[in-house]
C-alpha positions as CSV (number, residue, x, y, z in Angstrom):
1,M,105.5,80.7,101.7
2,G,102.9,82.8,103.5
3,A,99.1,82.5,103.6
4,R,97.1,82.3,100.4
5,I,94.9,85.2,99.4
6,E,91.8,83.2,100.2
7,D,93.1,82.6,103.7
8,Y,92.3,86.2,104.6
9,A,89.2,87.5,106.2
10,M,88.5,91.2,106.6
11,V,87.3,93.3,109.5
12,G,86.9,97.1,109.1
13,D,85.3,100.3,110.4
14,C,84.1,101.7,107.0
15,R,87.3,103.8,106.8
16,T,90.0,101.1,106.7
17,A,90.3,97.3,107.1
18,A,92.5,94.6,108.5
19,L,93.2,91.4,106.8
20,I,93.4,88.4,109.2
21,S,94.9,85.1,108.0
22,A,93.5,81.7,108.8
23,D,96.3,81.2,111.3
24,G,95.4,84.3,113.2
25,S,97.9,86.8,111.7
26,I,96.9,90.3,110.9
27,D,99.1,90.8,107.9
28,W,97.7,94.0,106.4
29,L,96.4,97.2,108.1
30,C,96.7,100.7,106.8
31,V,95.6,103.6,109.1
32,P,93.6,105.7,109.4
33,R,92.3,105.1,105.8
34,F,92.5,102.4,103.2
35,D,95.0,104.4,101.2
36,S,97.1,105.4,104.2
37,A,100.5,103.8,104.9
38,S,100.6,100.4,106.5
39,I,101.5,99.5,110.1
40,F,101.3,95.7,109.2
41,A,102.5,94.7,105.7
42,A,103.5,91.0,106.0
43,L,101.0,90.4,103.2
44,L,103.5,92.0,100.7
45,G,106.6,90.4,102.2
46,S,107.3,88.4,105.3
47,A,106.7,88.6,109.1
48,E,109.6,91.1,109.2
49,H,107.4,93.7,107.4
50,G,104.9,93.8,110.2
51,H,102.2,91.5,111.6
52,W,100.2,90.7,114.7
53,T,99.6,87.1,115.4
54,L,97.2,85.6,117.9
55,A,96.7,81.8,118.0
56,P,96.8,78.8,120.3
57,R,100.2,77.5,121.1
58,D,99.1,74.0,120.2
59,P,100.5,73.4,116.6
60,E,97.7,70.9,116.0
61,A,94.9,73.4,116.8
62,R,91.9,73.2,114.4
63,M,90.3,76.4,113.2
64,T,86.8,77.3,111.8
65,R,85.6,80.8,111.3
66,R,82.6,82.8,110.3
67,Y,81.1,86.3,110.5
68,D,78.6,86.8,113.3
69,D,75.2,86.9,111.6
70,D,75.0,89.9,109.3
71,T,78.0,91.8,110.7
72,L,81.7,92.3,110.0
73,I,82.5,90.8,113.3
74,L,84.8,87.8,112.7
75,T,84.6,84.8,115.1
76,T,87.4,82.2,114.9
77,R,86.8,78.9,116.8
78,W,90.0,77.1,117.9
79,E,89.8,73.5,119.1
80,T,92.9,72.1,120.7
81,S,93.8,68.9,122.6
82,T,93.1,70.7,125.9
83,G,90.0,72.7,125.1
84,T,88.1,75.2,122.9
85,A,88.2,78.9,122.7
86,E,86.9,81.6,120.3
87,V,88.5,84.9,119.1
88,H,86.1,87.7,118.2
89,E,87.7,90.4,116.1
90,F,86.3,93.7,114.9
91,M,86.8,97.4,114.4
92,P,84.3,99.7,116.0
93,V,82.4,101.9,113.6
94,D,82.4,104.8,115.8
95,G,84.6,107.5,114.3
96,G,87.1,109.7,116.1
97,R,89.6,106.9,116.7
98,V,90.9,103.7,115.2
99,D,90.7,100.6,117.2
100,L,91.2,96.9,116.5
101,V,89.8,94.4,119.0
102,R,90.8,90.8,119.4
103,R,88.6,89.3,122.2
104,V,89.5,85.7,123.3
105,V,86.8,83.8,125.1
106,G,87.2,80.4,126.8
107,V,84.6,77.8,125.8
108,S,85.7,74.5,127.3
109,G,88.8,73.0,129.0
110,Y,91.7,75.4,128.7
111,V,93.6,76.8,125.7
112,D,97.1,78.4,125.9
113,F,97.5,81.3,123.5
114,A,100.6,83.1,122.2
115,T,100.6,86.5,120.6
116,E,103.5,88.0,118.5
117,L,103.6,91.7,117.5
118,R,105.8,93.5,115.0
119,M,104.8,97.1,114.3
120,R,106.4,98.5,111.1
121,F,105.1,101.9,110.1
122,D,105.1,103.6,106.7
123,Y,105.0,100.5,104.6
124,A,107.7,98.8,106.7
125,K,110.2,101.7,106.4
126,S,110.0,102.7,110.0
127,I,110.7,100.5,113.0
128,P,108.9,102.3,115.9
129,W,110.4,103.4,119.2
130,V,108.6,101.0,121.7
131,L,107.9,101.6,125.4
132,Q,106.1,99.8,128.1
133,V,103.5,102.2,129.3
134,G,101.1,100.1,131.3
135,G,100.0,100.9,134.9
136,T,97.0,100.4,137.1
137,M,94.7,99.9,134.0
138,G,96.9,96.9,132.9
139,P,99.8,96.2,130.6
140,A,100.3,98.3,127.6
141,L,102.9,98.8,124.8
142,R,103.3,102.0,122.8
143,G,105.1,102.3,119.4
144,I,105.9,105.7,117.9
145,A,107.5,106.6,114.6
146,G,107.1,109.9,112.8
147,P,103.4,110.8,112.6
148,D,102.1,107.4,113.8
149,A,101.6,105.9,117.2
150,C,99.9,102.8,118.4
151,V,99.2,101.4,121.9
152,V,98.5,97.7,122.4
153,R,96.7,96.7,125.5
154,G,95.4,93.5,127.1
155,V,98.4,91.2,127.9
156,A,101.9,91.7,128.9
157,L,104.2,91.8,125.8
158,H,108.0,91.4,126.2
159,A,110.8,92.1,123.7
160,D,112.5,89.3,122.0
161,G,114.8,90.9,119.5
162,D,112.7,92.9,117.2
163,V,109.4,91.3,118.1
164,H,107.2,91.4,121.2
165,R,105.6,88.3,122.5
166,G,103.0,87.5,125.1
167,F,101.3,84.3,126.5
168,F,98.1,83.7,128.4
169,T,95.5,81.0,129.0
170,V,91.7,81.1,128.9
171,E,89.2,78.7,130.5
172,P,85.4,78.7,130.4
173,D,84.0,82.1,131.3
174,V,87.4,83.7,131.0
175,T,87.7,86.6,128.6
176,V,90.9,88.4,127.5
177,D,90.7,91.5,125.4
178,L,93.6,92.6,123.3
179,T,93.2,96.0,121.6
180,L,95.3,98.1,119.2
181,T,94.6,101.8,119.1
182,W,96.3,104.0,116.4
183,Y,96.6,107.8,116.9
184,H,98.5,110.7,115.6
185,S,101.8,110.8,117.5
186,H,101.5,114.5,118.3
187,R,98.1,113.9,120.0
188,E,97.3,112.6,123.5
189,E,97.1,108.9,123.7
190,P,93.5,107.7,123.8
191,G,92.3,105.8,126.8
192,P,91.4,102.2,126.9
193,L,88.5,101.1,124.8
194,P,85.4,99.9,126.7
195,V,85.2,96.6,124.7
196,D,81.8,95.5,125.8
197,D,80.2,98.7,124.7
198,A,82.2,98.8,121.5
199,L,81.2,95.2,120.6
200,A,77.5,95.9,121.3
201,R,77.5,99.1,119.3
202,T,79.4,97.5,116.4
203,R,77.0,94.6,116.3
204,D,74.0,96.9,116.4
205,W,75.4,99.1,113.7
206,W,76.0,96.3,111.2
207,T,72.8,94.4,112.0
208,T,70.7,97.6,111.7
209,W,72.4,98.4,108.3
210,A,71.9,94.8,107.0
211,S,68.3,94.8,108.1
212,R,67.5,97.4,105.5
213,I,68.7,95.3,102.6
214,D,65.9,94.7,100.2
215,H,66.5,91.3,98.8
216,S,64.7,88.0,98.3
217,G,65.6,85.0,96.1
218,P,68.4,82.6,95.5
219,Y,71.9,83.1,96.9
220,H,70.4,85.3,99.7
221,D,73.1,84.8,102.3
222,Q,76.0,85.5,99.8
223,V,74.1,88.6,98.5
224,I,73.9,89.9,102.0
225,R,77.6,89.2,102.6
226,S,78.6,90.9,99.4
227,L,76.5,94.0,100.1
228,I,78.0,94.1,103.6
229,T,81.5,93.9,102.0
230,L,80.6,96.7,99.6
231,R,79.5,98.8,102.5
232,A,82.7,98.1,104.3
233,L,84.7,99.4,101.2
234,S,82.7,102.6,101.4
235,N,84.1,105.5,103.5
236,L,81.7,106.5,106.2
237,D,82.9,110.0,106.3
238,T,83.4,111.0,102.6
239,G,81.2,108.6,100.7
240,G,84.2,107.4,98.5
241,I,84.0,103.8,97.5
242,V,87.4,102.0,97.1
243,A,87.9,99.3,94.5
244,A,89.6,96.9,97.0
245,A,91.2,97.0,100.4
246,T,94.8,96.1,99.2
247,T,97.6,97.0,96.9
248,S,99.9,94.9,94.7
249,L,98.4,91.5,95.2
250,P,99.4,90.0,91.9
251,E,97.3,89.1,88.8
252,Q,100.1,86.7,88.0
253,F,102.1,85.2,90.8
254,G,105.8,86.2,90.5
255,G,104.9,88.8,87.9
256,A,104.7,92.5,87.6
257,R,100.9,93.0,87.2
258,N,100.6,94.4,90.6
259,W,98.4,97.6,91.1
260,D,97.1,99.7,93.9
261,Y,93.3,99.5,94.2
262,R,92.8,101.5,97.4
263,Y,91.2,104.4,95.5
264,V,87.9,105.5,94.2
265,W,87.4,104.6,90.5
266,L,84.4,106.5,89.2
267,R,83.4,103.4,87.2
268,D,83.6,100.9,90.1
269,A,81.9,103.3,92.5
270,S,79.1,103.9,90.0
271,L,78.5,100.2,89.7
272,T,78.6,99.8,93.4
273,L,76.2,102.6,93.8
274,E,73.8,100.7,91.4
275,A,74.1,97.5,93.5
276,L,73.3,99.4,96.7
277,V,70.5,101.5,95.3
278,N,68.8,98.4,93.8
279,H,68.8,96.8,97.3
280,G,67.3,99.7,99.3
281,F,70.1,102.2,100.0
282,L,69.1,105.3,98.3
283,H,70.9,107.5,100.9
284,V,74.2,105.9,99.9
285,A,73.6,107.2,96.4
286,E,73.1,110.8,97.8
287,H,76.2,110.5,99.9
288,W,78.3,109.3,96.9
289,R,76.8,112.0,94.6
290,M,78.0,114.6,97.1
291,W,81.4,113.0,97.0
292,L,81.4,113.1,93.2
293,M,80.5,116.8,93.1
294,R,83.3,117.6,95.5
295,A,85.8,115.4,93.7
296,I,85.3,116.9,90.2
297,A,84.5,120.4,91.4
298,G,86.0,123.0,89.0
299,D,86.6,122.5,85.3
300,T,85.1,119.2,84.2
301,E,87.7,119.1,81.4
302,D,90.0,118.0,84.2
303,I,87.9,115.0,85.3
304,Q,89.9,112.0,86.3
305,I,88.9,108.3,86.1
306,M,89.8,107.9,89.8
307,Y,90.4,109.9,93.0
308,G,91.6,109.5,96.5
309,I,89.0,108.6,99.2
310,A,88.3,112.3,100.0
311,G,88.6,113.3,96.3
312,E,92.4,113.8,96.2
313,R,93.8,114.1,92.7
314,D,97.5,113.3,93.1
315,L,97.8,109.5,93.0
316,L,101.3,109.3,91.6
317,E,102.3,105.8,91.0
318,R,105.6,104.7,92.7
319,E,107.4,101.6,93.8
320,L,108.3,100.5,97.3
321,P,111.6,98.6,97.1
322,Q,111.6,97.7,100.8
323,L,108.7,95.3,100.2
324,P,109.5,92.2,98.1
325,G,105.9,91.6,97.2
326,Y,103.3,88.8,97.7
327,E,105.2,85.6,96.9
328,N,108.0,87.8,95.4
329,S,105.6,89.4,93.0
330,A,107.5,92.7,92.4
331,P,107.2,95.6,92.3
332,V,104.9,96.7,95.1
333,R,103.2,99.9,94.0
334,I,101.4,102.6,95.7
335,G,99.4,105.2,93.7
336,N,98.2,104.3,90.3
337,G,99.4,105.6,86.9
338,A,96.0,105.0,85.4
339,V,94.9,108.2,87.0
340,D,96.3,110.0,83.9
341,Q,94.6,107.8,81.4
342,Y,91.6,108.8,79.3
343,Q,89.0,106.0,79.6
344,G,86.0,106.9,77.5
345,D,83.5,104.7,79.4
346,V,83.8,106.4,82.7
347,I,81.3,109.3,82.4
348,G,78.8,106.8,80.9
349,E,79.0,104.6,84.0
350,V,78.5,107.7,86.2
351,M,75.5,108.8,84.1
352,V,74.0,105.3,84.2
353,G,74.5,105.1,88.0
354,L,72.9,108.5,88.6
355,D,70.0,107.6,86.3
356,D,69.4,104.5,88.4
357,A,69.4,106.6,91.6
358,R,67.0,109.1,89.9
359,A,64.7,106.2,89.0
360,A,64.8,105.0,92.6
361,G,63.7,108.3,93.8
362,L,66.7,110.4,94.4
363,A,65.7,114.0,93.6
364,E,68.0,116.1,91.5
365,T,69.4,119.3,92.8
366,P,70.2,122.2,90.5
367,L,73.9,121.5,91.2
368,S,73.7,117.8,90.6
369,W,71.9,118.1,87.2
370,S,74.2,120.9,86.1
371,L,77.1,118.6,86.9
372,Q,75.7,115.9,84.7
373,K,75.1,118.3,81.8
374,A,78.7,119.5,82.1
375,L,79.8,115.8,82.0
376,L,77.9,115.3,78.8
377,E,79.8,118.3,77.4
378,Q,83.0,116.5,78.1
379,V,81.8,113.3,76.4
380,E,81.1,115.4,73.3
381,A,84.3,117.3,73.4
382,K,86.2,113.9,73.5
383,L,83.9,112.0,71.3
384,E,86.5,110.9,68.9
385,W,89.4,110.4,71.2
386,L,91.1,107.1,71.4
387,D,91.2,105.7,74.9
388,N,92.7,103.1,77.2
389,G,89.4,101.4,77.9
390,I,87.8,99.8,80.9
391,W,90.8,97.5,81.5
392,E,93.3,100.5,81.7
393,M,95.4,99.2,78.9
394,R,98.9,100.4,79.0
395,G,99.4,99.7,75.3
396,E,98.3,101.8,72.3
397,P,95.0,103.7,72.8
398,R,92.1,102.4,70.7
399,M,88.5,103.0,69.9
400,F,87.3,100.3,72.3
401,T,83.8,99.2,71.6
402,Q,82.7,99.1,75.3
403,S,83.9,102.7,75.7
404,R,81.9,103.8,72.6
405,V,78.8,102.1,74.0
406,M,79.2,103.9,77.3
407,K,79.4,107.2,75.5
408,W,76.2,106.2,73.8
409,A,74.8,105.3,77.3
410,A,75.8,108.7,78.6
411,F,73.7,110.6,76.0
412,D,70.9,108.1,76.3
413,R,70.6,108.8,80.0
414,G,70.7,112.5,79.3
415,V,67.9,112.1,76.8
416,R,66.0,110.0,79.4
417,A,66.4,112.6,82.1
418,V,64.6,115.2,79.9
419,E,61.9,112.9,78.4
420,R,61.0,111.0,81.6
421,Y,61.8,113.3,84.4
422,G,61.3,116.8,82.9
423,L,64.8,118.1,83.4
424,D,66.1,120.8,81.1
425,G,68.8,120.0,78.5
426,S,69.8,119.9,74.9
427,V,67.7,116.8,74.3
428,D,67.6,117.1,70.4
429,H,71.4,117.5,70.3
430,W,72.0,114.6,72.7
431,R,69.6,112.4,70.8
432,E,71.6,113.1,67.6
433,L,74.9,112.3,69.2
434,R,73.4,109.1,70.7
435,D,72.1,108.0,67.3
436,R,75.4,108.9,65.6
437,L,77.3,106.6,68.1
438,R,74.8,103.8,67.6
439,H,75.3,103.9,63.9
440,E,79.1,103.9,64.3
441,I,79.0,101.0,66.7
442,D,76.6,99.0,64.5
443,T,78.7,99.4,61.4
444,E,82.3,99.6,62.7
445,C,82.4,97.5,65.9
446,V,80.7,94.4,64.5
447,D,82.8,91.8,62.6
448,P,81.2,91.5,59.2
449,A,82.1,87.9,58.7
450,S,80.8,86.5,62.0
451,G,78.3,89.2,63.0
452,R,79.7,89.5,66.5
453,F,80.8,92.6,68.4
454,V,84.5,93.1,68.6
455,Q,87.0,94.5,71.2
456,Y,87.6,97.6,69.0
457,A,87.1,98.6,65.5
458,G,89.5,96.8,63.1
459,T,90.0,93.6,65.0
460,D,88.2,90.3,65.3
461,E,89.1,89.8,68.9
462,V,86.4,89.9,71.6
463,D,86.5,91.2,75.1
464,A,84.5,90.3,78.1
465,S,83.4,93.9,78.6
466,L,81.2,93.4,75.6
467,L,78.9,91.4,78.0
468,L,77.9,94.7,79.5
469,L,76.3,96.0,76.3
470,P,72.9,94.5,77.1
471,Q,73.2,95.5,80.8
472,V,73.2,99.2,79.8
473,G,70.4,98.8,77.3
474,F,72.4,99.0,74.0
475,C,71.0,95.8,72.7
476,A,68.8,92.9,73.9
477,P,70.5,90.0,75.6
478,D,69.3,87.7,72.8
479,D,70.4,90.1,70.0
480,P,72.0,87.9,67.3
481,R,75.2,89.9,67.6
482,M,75.3,89.2,71.3
483,V,74.6,85.5,70.8
484,A,77.5,85.4,68.3
485,T,79.7,87.4,70.7
486,V,79.0,85.0,73.6
487,E,79.8,82.0,71.4
488,H,83.2,83.5,70.6
489,I,83.8,84.4,74.2
490,E,83.0,80.7,75.2
491,R,85.5,79.5,72.5
492,T,88.4,82.0,73.3
493,L,88.1,83.5,76.8
494,L,87.1,80.6,79.0
495,R,89.8,79.0,81.2
496,G,88.7,76.3,83.6
497,G,85.2,77.3,83.0
498,L,85.7,80.9,84.1
499,V,86.1,84.1,81.9
500,L,89.2,86.0,81.1
501,R,89.0,89.7,80.3
502,Y,90.7,89.4,76.9
503,R,93.5,87.5,75.3
504,T,96.8,89.0,76.7
505,S,98.7,87.2,74.0
506,T,97.5,89.8,71.5
507,G,99.7,92.4,73.2
508,V,96.7,94.9,73.4
509,D,97.5,95.7,77.0
510,G,101.1,96.6,76.5
511,L,102.2,94.4,79.4
512,A,104.4,91.3,79.7
513,G,103.0,88.1,81.2
514,D,99.5,86.7,81.6
515,E,96.6,86.8,84.0
516,H,93.9,84.6,85.4
517,P,90.1,84.6,84.9
518,F,88.5,87.8,86.1
519,L,85.6,87.0,88.5
520,A,83.5,90.1,87.6
521,C,83.6,88.9,83.9
522,T,82.4,85.5,84.9
523,F,79.5,86.9,86.8
524,W,78.7,89.1,83.8
525,L,78.4,85.9,81.7
526,V,76.1,84.5,84.3
527,T,73.9,87.6,83.9
528,Q,74.0,87.3,80.1
529,Y,73.0,83.6,80.2
530,A,70.2,84.4,82.7
531,R,68.7,87.3,80.6
532,S,69.0,85.5,77.3
533,G,67.1,82.4,78.4
534,R,70.0,80.1,79.2
535,H,69.0,79.6,82.8
536,D,70.6,76.1,83.2
537,D,73.9,77.5,81.9
538,A,73.6,80.5,84.2
539,T,73.0,78.3,87.2
540,A,75.9,76.0,86.4
541,L,78.3,78.9,85.9
542,M,77.1,80.6,89.0
543,K,77.9,77.5,91.0
544,S,81.4,77.4,89.6
545,A,81.9,81.1,90.2
546,L,80.7,80.9,93.8
547,A,83.2,78.2,94.5
548,T,85.9,80.9,94.1
549,A,84.8,82.7,97.3
550,N,86.7,81.9,100.4
551,D,85.3,80.4,103.6
552,V,83.8,83.7,104.8
553,G,82.3,84.7,101.4
554,L,85.0,87.1,100.1
555,F,85.9,87.4,96.4
556,S,89.2,88.5,95.1
557,E,89.8,90.0,91.7
558,E,90.9,86.9,89.7
559,Y,91.0,83.1,90.2
560,N,93.9,80.8,89.3
561,V,92.0,77.7,88.1
562,D,95.1,75.6,87.7
563,E,96.2,76.0,91.3
564,Q,92.6,76.6,92.5
565,R,93.5,79.8,94.4
566,Q,92.5,83.4,94.4
567,A,94.6,86.1,92.8
568,G,94.7,89.9,92.6
569,N,93.5,92.4,95.1
570,T,90.9,91.5,97.7
571,P,88.2,91.8,98.6
572,Q,87.3,93.2,95.2
573,A,84.3,95.5,95.0
574,L,83.7,94.8,91.3
575,S,83.6,91.0,91.9
576,H,81.1,91.4,94.6
577,L,78.8,93.8,92.9
578,A,78.8,91.7,89.7
579,F,77.9,88.7,91.7
580,V,75.0,90.7,93.2
581,R,73.8,91.7,89.7
582,A,74.1,88.0,88.5
583,A,72.1,86.8,91.5
584,D,69.4,89.3,90.7
585,A,69.4,88.3,87.0
586,L,68.9,84.6,88.0
587,R,66.1,85.5,90.4
588,D,64.3,87.6,87.8
589,G,64.6,84.8,85.2
């Protein structure tokens, strides 16, 4: 059994990220982008599928780790029977090349280190051709396979079967830098990285970015960490915001609910945009809006719910039989079949996010407002379509209540744009459509017996996405229908005090198996409690939800309360942004 999901910290360069386990193994790295093929994939299999381990040789070594202040530089402190040393790991946010740095610094006594390297390109399908290429600049090892090449510098690495190993010792004031540089194999090999300069620039980049965060109130440190994590999941070049750094980490261990989250969901990106705008990053909204206009350029009838990081449309879902999956949770998938689904809520989320940016001061351009009007035309054209909903159900399409509410929200923001900001548009028509949707939801999506909102018209089931209704302004948090909905969620969707998305036993999602509480939903309930006057309940639930973060403040998608461990892809943007919104709700009372 390998590392638990919560054992992983992340370092990244706002284009891709490496996951580093608590025992010093880099088990996941895709280059040059989040959605590129991996060069280390032990996370979804075993050491044979690629990893890079760096740790003391002392099997009794004790580890503590943290991020350096408000950065994405990870410092791991190792204490052994002979001394203490630190490993500082980061990826420079420079552009033009991909580097991963592992700086080892002696603190006291001496510490013997071992490093073990297995490069496995293209999701472990390609074992590279490896050469010793060191010279006067020091030892270096190059691996090449197909389009990929890596050079690892810093210590001598020698072959031992299909792995390369190296050993070295650090004492006080001794520093050893290990670096991995990826490049296209048809290009010239990049020279050694000036690590001192790269470290200083990386620290300055992150601290400067974090210094602009506008936040005060409770949970400040975790809010800062969550916003940094959201920034790390945002592509510095394109503006695309991925849902998570990983693929196929299971929602049920040993099961088949394994999906690729390394793409840009319009919904998740819009919600991330809201979190960043609300904390001082209006320029991020402009960057993402430009991404959006490029991604959906052309006929808005062809709009997808998700795209590649640069706006790619072809995200064909397929399985990778060479990878057995995390704890044998097969299949491992890349691509995502949900790209072909119709999810009726998505344009509403986009319109709400852009409305928040507009309210924060982002000026509309003729093109950006024309785009939003075209999006509203698509909402109207598909007004009566059944959909797969926010949870990407693979069962029978329905008239999901949350989707209907987000269509209401889309027209509501269109009306607001005209009435508050003087933009042109068919305001009377949009108002009519908005009011028609409200009447439908009020009459068909409320259970007549209990007076609560339901998952979809014709059922008495609830869904945690109903907690979003007050957050988009459809009703007040203390609306009697919401109070009744929350009561039923508390009776049917709580497991170990955390919130499930819905009851999988109903078969509504068309999938076999079960899943664990969804952390974003739990933070949505915190927000609902806080905004409906249940401050003590909000505080108590927030404490329980915060306990699901790992030691460096990262949230995954779900949490297994029985085994007290994280589940699903990580770090999950939706979990972090929902936490930030919940913290704001508690602050605002």
